N, CA, C and O atoms as a GROMACS GRO file, in nm:
protein
  292
    1MET      N    1  -1.903  -0.704   1.978
    1MET     CA    2  -1.790  -0.596   1.922
    1MET      C    3  -1.775  -0.607   1.785
    1MET      O    4  -1.732  -0.712   1.737
    2PRO      N    5  -1.806  -0.515   1.716
    2PRO     CA    6  -1.745  -0.541   1.552
    2PRO      C    7  -1.613  -0.560   1.512
    2PRO      O    8  -1.530  -0.480   1.555
    3GLU      N    9  -1.584  -0.628   1.456
    3GLU     CA   10  -1.466  -0.660   1.413
    3GLU      C   11  -1.407  -0.517   1.345
    3GLU      O   12  -1.465  -0.436   1.273
    4HIS      N   13  -1.290  -0.518   1.387
    4HIS     CA   14  -1.200  -0.395   1.368
    4HIS      C   15  -1.077  -0.438   1.264
    4HIS      O   16  -0.987  -0.507   1.311
    5ASP      N   17  -1.070  -0.398   1.126
    5ASP     CA   18  -0.958  -0.439   1.066
    5ASP      C   19  -0.896  -0.318   0.998
    5ASP      O   20  -0.931  -0.204   1.030
    6ALA      N   21  -0.794  -0.342   0.898
    6ALA     CA   22  -0.678  -0.230   0.856
    6ALA      C   23  -0.788  -0.156   0.742
    6ALA      O   24  -0.778  -0.038   0.708
    7SER      N   25  -0.877  -0.235   0.699
    7SER     CA   26  -0.965  -0.114   0.597
    7SER      C   27  -1.030  -0.020   0.665
    7SER      O   28  -1.065   0.077   0.597
    8ASP      N   29  -1.058  -0.019   0.781
    8ASP     CA   30  -1.152   0.084   0.861
    8ASP      C   31  -1.062   0.145   0.974
    8ASP      O   32  -1.099   0.175   1.088
    9ALA      N   33  -0.929   0.157   0.919
    9ALA     CA   34  -0.831   0.214   1.039
    9ALA      C   35  -0.834   0.356   1.017
    9ALA      O   36  -0.738   0.419   1.061
   10ALA      N   37  -0.931   0.424   0.952
   10ALA     CA   38  -0.920   0.563   0.930
   10ALA      C   39  -1.003   0.614   1.043
   10ALA      O   40  -0.994   0.729   1.084
   11GLU      N   41  -1.084   0.526   1.092
   11GLU     CA   42  -1.164   0.566   1.193
   11GLU      C   43  -1.133   0.504   1.327
   11GLU      O   44  -1.227   0.454   1.390
   12PRO      N   45  -1.015   0.501   1.374
   12PRO     CA   46  -0.944   0.455   1.521
   12PRO      C   47  -1.039   0.466   1.626
   12PRO      O   48  -1.110   0.565   1.638
   13ARG      N   49  -1.043   0.363   1.707
   13ARG     CA   50  -1.085   0.374   1.860
   13ARG      C   51  -0.947   0.390   1.937
   13ARG      O   52  -0.839   0.361   1.885
   14PRO      N   53  -0.963   0.439   2.066
   14PRO     CA   54  -0.838   0.424   2.161
   14PRO      C   55  -0.833   0.256   2.172
   14PRO      O   56  -0.918   0.167   2.180
   15LEU      N   57  -0.698   0.262   2.169
   15LEU     CA   58  -0.660   0.102   2.183
   15LEU      C   59  -0.653   0.057   2.307
   15LEU      O   60  -0.628  -0.059   2.337
   16ALA      N   61  -0.677   0.166   2.399
   16ALA     CA   62  -0.710   0.125   2.537
   16ALA      C   63  -0.853   0.059   2.558
   16ALA      O   64  -0.885  -0.015   2.651
   17ASP      N   65  -0.947   0.109   2.434
   17ASP     CA   66  -1.091   0.045   2.460
   17ASP      C   67  -1.085  -0.101   2.403
   17ASP      O   68  -1.173  -0.172   2.453
   18PHE      N   69  -1.004  -0.167   2.310
   18PHE     CA   70  -0.987  -0.287   2.298
   18PHE      C   71  -0.972  -0.362   2.367
   18PHE      O   72  -0.878  -0.355   2.446
   19ASP      N   73  -1.080  -0.491   2.367
   19ASP     CA   74  -1.039  -0.600   2.491
   19ASP      C   75  -0.903  -0.684   2.391
   19ASP      O   76  -0.858  -0.649   2.282
   20ASP      N   77  -0.873  -0.776   2.457
   20ASP     CA   78  -0.724  -0.862   2.427
   20ASP      C   79  -0.759  -0.920   2.295
   20ASP      O   80  -0.676  -0.941   2.206
   21TRP      N   81  -0.889  -0.946   2.287
   21TRP     CA   82  -0.908  -1.034   2.146
   21TRP      C   83  -0.928  -0.952   2.044
   21TRP      O   84  -0.877  -0.986   1.938
   22ALA      N   85  -0.995  -0.844   2.047
   22ALA     CA   86  -1.010  -0.735   1.945
   22ALA      C   87  -0.853  -0.699   1.927
   22ALA      O   88  -0.814  -0.715   1.811
   23LEU      N   89  -0.769  -0.660   2.008
   23LEU     CA   90  -0.666  -0.603   1.992
   23LEU      C   91  -0.570  -0.705   1.907
   23LEU      O   92  -0.485  -0.665   1.828
   24THR      N   93  -0.598  -0.852   1.939
   24THR     CA   94  -0.499  -0.945   1.860
   24THR      C   95  -0.560  -0.943   1.743
   24THR      O   96  -0.474  -0.953   1.656
   25THR      N   97  -0.691  -0.934   1.687
   25THR     CA   98  -0.756  -0.944   1.585
   25THR      C   99  -0.697  -0.822   1.489
   25THR      O  100  -0.650  -0.840   1.377
   26TYR      N  101  -0.709  -0.703   1.554
   26TYR     CA  102  -0.662  -0.573   1.456
   26TYR      C  103  -0.516  -0.600   1.460
   26TYR      O  104  -0.484  -0.612   1.342
   27ARG      N  105  -0.428  -0.613   1.523
   27ARG     CA  106  -0.289  -0.679   1.484
   27ARG      C  107  -0.261  -0.698   1.383
   27ARG      O  108  -0.204  -0.632   1.296
   28GLU      N  109  -0.333  -0.873   1.391
   28GLU     CA  110  -0.340  -0.976   1.296
   28GLU      C  111  -0.372  -0.902   1.114
   28GLU      O  112  -0.324  -0.931   1.004
   29SER      N  113  -0.470  -0.805   1.156
   29SER     CA  114  -0.538  -0.766   1.016
   29SER      C  115  -0.434  -0.629   0.976
   29SER      O  116  -0.434  -0.577   0.864
   30LEU      N  117  -0.364  -0.593   1.068
   30LEU     CA  118  -0.267  -0.468   1.012
   30LEU      C  119  -0.155  -0.575   0.963
   30LEU      O  120  -0.093  -0.549   0.860
   31GLU      N  121  -0.128  -0.688   1.030
   31GLU     CA  122   0.014  -0.762   0.986
   31GLU      C  123  -0.001  -0.832   0.804
   31GLU      O  124   0.089  -0.836   0.720
   32THR      N  125  -0.159  -0.883   0.789
   32THR     CA  126  -0.204  -0.929   0.682
   32THR      C  127  -0.213  -0.802   0.576
   32THR      O  128  -0.178  -0.823   0.460
   33ALA      N  129  -0.246  -0.707   0.605
   33ALA     CA  130  -0.238  -0.594   0.480
   33ALA      C  131  -0.119  -0.533   0.495
   33ALA      O  132  -0.116  -0.446   0.407
   34LEU      N  133  -0.015  -0.531   0.559
   34LEU     CA  134   0.128  -0.507   0.516
   34LEU      C  135   0.199  -0.598   0.451
   34LEU      O  136   0.274  -0.556   0.363
   35ALA      N  137   0.192  -0.755   0.479
   35ALA     CA  138   0.211  -0.861   0.382
   35ALA      C  139   0.178  -0.851   0.251
   35ALA      O  140   0.248  -0.914   0.172
   36GLN      N  141   0.094  -0.791   0.212
   36GLN     CA  142   0.062  -0.754   0.065
   36GLN      C  143   0.157  -0.693  -0.009
   36GLN      O  144   0.215  -0.598   0.043
   37SER      N  145   0.192  -0.733  -0.142
   37SER     CA  146   0.273  -0.654  -0.236
   37SER      C  147   0.225  -0.508  -0.260
   37SER      O  148   0.302  -0.412  -0.263
   38GLU      N  149   0.110  -0.499  -0.275
   38GLU     CA  150   0.021  -0.380  -0.296
   38GLU      C  151  -0.073  -0.382  -0.260
   38GLU      O  152  -0.142  -0.480  -0.287
   39LEU      N  153  -0.122  -0.286  -0.187
   39LEU     CA  154  -0.215  -0.234  -0.109
   39LEU      C  155  -0.329  -0.207  -0.183
   39LEU      O  156  -0.310  -0.127  -0.275
   40PRO      N  157  -0.470  -0.261  -0.169
   40PRO     CA  158  -0.586  -0.186  -0.236
   40PRO      C  159  -0.600  -0.028  -0.197
   40PRO      O  160  -0.571   0.027  -0.090
   41ARG      N  161  -0.662   0.035  -0.330
   41ARG     CA  162  -0.680   0.177  -0.298
   41ARG      C  163  -0.766   0.214  -0.158
   41ARG      O  164  -0.715   0.291  -0.076
   42TYR      N  165  -0.832   0.183  -0.145
   42TYR     CA  166  -0.905   0.208  -0.013
   42TYR      C  167  -0.841   0.180   0.120
   42TYR      O  168  -0.897   0.200   0.228
   43MET      N  169  -0.714   0.130   0.104
   43MET     CA  170  -0.619   0.127   0.240
   43MET      C  171  -0.552   0.239   0.264
   43MET      O  172  -0.518   0.310   0.169
   44LEU      N  173  -0.525   0.271   0.385
   44LEU     CA  174  -0.446   0.383   0.400
   44LEU      C  175  -0.264   0.325   0.380
   44LEU      O  176  -0.216   0.212   0.392
   45PRO      N  177  -0.202   0.452   0.346
   45PRO     CA  178  -0.063   0.439   0.340
   45PRO      C  179  -0.034   0.325   0.422
   45PRO      O  180  -0.085   0.296   0.530
   46ARG      N  181   0.091   0.239   0.331
   46ARG     CA  182   0.168   0.142   0.432
   46ARG      C  183   0.239   0.201   0.553
   46ARG      O  184   0.254   0.143   0.661
   47GLU      N  185   0.280   0.320   0.524
   47GLU     CA  186   0.343   0.375   0.676
   47GLU      C  187   0.250   0.380   0.768
   47GLU      O  188   0.277   0.337   0.880
   48GLU      N  189   0.128   0.430   0.740
   48GLU     CA  190   0.042   0.474   0.846
   48GLU      C  191  -0.005   0.349   0.907
   48GLU      O  192  -0.030   0.339   1.027
   49LEU      N  193  -0.017   0.249   0.817
   49LEU     CA  194  -0.055   0.093   0.866
   49LEU      C  195   0.068   0.066   0.958
   49LEU      O  196   0.028   0.015   1.063
   50GLN      N  197   0.193   0.081   0.955
   50GLN     CA  198   0.327   0.054   0.991
   50GLN      C  199   0.287   0.090   1.137
   50GLN      O  200   0.253   0.019   1.232
   51LYS      N  201   0.304   0.250   1.122
   51LYS     CA  202   0.235   0.282   1.293
   51LYS      C  203   0.136   0.269   1.311
   51LYS      O  204   0.140   0.305   1.429
   52GLN      N  205   0.032   0.245   1.295
   52GLN     CA  206  -0.077   0.196   1.384
   52GLN      C  207  -0.024   0.058   1.440
   52GLN      O  208  -0.046   0.037   1.559
   53LEU      N  209   0.057  -0.058   1.355
   53LEU     CA  210   0.078  -0.159   1.414
   53LEU      C  211   0.198  -0.166   1.524
   53LEU      O  212   0.221  -0.249   1.612
   54GLY      N  213   0.249  -0.074   1.496
   54GLY     CA  214   0.362  -0.022   1.620
   54GLY      C  215   0.288   0.010   1.774
   54GLY      O  216   0.326  -0.017   1.888
   55GLU      N  217   0.180   0.070   1.728
   55GLU     CA  218   0.101   0.151   1.852
   55GLU      C  219   0.028  -0.003   1.912
   55GLU      O  220   0.029  -0.031   2.032
   56VAL      N  221  -0.023  -0.079   1.824
   56VAL     CA  222  -0.079  -0.205   1.878
   56VAL      C  223  -0.011  -0.301   1.946
   56VAL      O  224  -0.061  -0.349   2.047
   57GLN      N  225   0.127  -0.347   1.895
   57GLN     CA  226   0.230  -0.362   1.954
   57GLN      C  227   0.255  -0.332   2.121
   57GLN      O  228   0.240  -0.397   2.224
   58ALA      N  229   0.310  -0.172   2.082
   58ALA     CA  230   0.327  -0.115   2.219
   58ALA      C  231   0.235  -0.132   2.327
   58ALA      O  232   0.272  -0.134   2.444
   59GLU      N  233   0.121  -0.144   2.294
   59GLU     CA  234  -0.004  -0.148   2.402
   59GLU      C  235  -0.032  -0.291   2.432
   59GLU      O  236  -0.097  -0.316   2.534
   60GLN      N  237   0.015  -0.399   2.347
   60GLN     CA  238  -0.009  -0.509   2.393
   60GLN      C  239   0.148  -0.558   2.478
   60GLN      O  240   0.166  -0.649   2.558
   61ALA      N  241   0.216  -0.488   2.440
   61ALA     CA  242   0.387  -0.505   2.568
   61ALA      C  243   0.323  -0.457   2.686
   61ALA      O  244   0.348  -0.530   2.782
   62GLU      N  245   0.232  -0.337   2.720
   62GLU     CA  246   0.248  -0.277   2.793
   62GLU      C  247   0.135  -0.329   2.906
   62GLU      O  248   0.125  -0.312   3.027
   63ARG      N  249   0.056  -0.399   2.807
   63ARG     CA  250  -0.057  -0.479   2.904
   63ARG      C  251   0.006  -0.606   2.993
   63ARG      O  252  -0.020  -0.647   3.106
   64GLU      N  253   0.104  -0.652   2.889
   64GLU     CA  254   0.182  -0.761   2.948
   64GLU      C  255   0.243  -0.753   3.066
   64GLU      O  256   0.251  -0.839   3.154
   65GLN      N  257   0.315  -0.573   3.061
   65GLN     CA  258   0.406  -0.562   3.176
   65GLN      C  259   0.312  -0.516   3.288
   65GLN      O  260   0.319  -0.556   3.404
   66THR      N  261   0.264  -0.469   3.263
   66THR     CA  262   0.126  -0.435   3.400
   66THR      C  263   0.048  -0.531   3.428
   66THR      O  264  -0.021  -0.528   3.530
   67GLY      N  265   0.046  -0.643   3.334
   67GLY     CA  266  -0.077  -0.747   3.397
   67GLY      C  267  -0.229  -0.664   3.384
   67GLY      O  268  -0.326  -0.681   3.458
   68SER      N  269  -0.221  -0.583   3.286
   68SER     CA  270  -0.368  -0.557   3.284
   68SER      C  271  -0.442  -0.640   3.174
   68SER      O  272  -0.564  -0.630   3.167
   69ALA      N  273  -0.384  -0.708   3.100
   69ALA     CA  274  -0.484  -0.795   2.999
   69ALA      C  275  -0.623  -0.793   3.046
   69ALA      O  276  -0.661  -0.785   3.163
   70ASP      N  277  -0.700  -0.802   2.929
   70ASP     CA  278  -0.851  -0.803   2.971
   70ASP      C  279  -0.908  -0.712   3.093
   70ASP      O  280  -1.015  -0.744   3.145
   71ALA      N  281  -0.849  -0.615   3.131
   71ALA     CA  282  -0.868  -0.551   3.213
   71ALA      C  283  -1.003  -0.438   3.160
   71ALA      O  284  -1.066  -0.361   3.233
   72ASN      N  285  -1.015  -0.455   3.042
   72ASN     CA  286  -1.142  -0.376   2.963
   72ASN      C  287  -1.275  -0.459   2.939
   72ASN      O  288  -1.380  -0.416   2.892
   73THR      N  289  -1.245  -0.594   2.984
   73THR     CA  290  -1.358  -0.715   2.934
   73THR      C  291  -1.469  -0.721   3.078
   73THR      O  292  -1.565  -0.798   3.079
   0.00000   0.00000   0.00000
């Protein structure tokens, strides 16, 4: 599976399609991008990255609650 990072977030796949590793990698990529004081021009606006991070965190929390971690692997 190709790595998914915040720079290609304009073409998102459904988060449910990500396995746990890919979801964690994507979350870390978003967190790294948001930690920058100034985003590169090719990045989505900070508000959109923050929204996507919230969606990733919600997906991870839901997987923990339902015990469906790695259900897609």
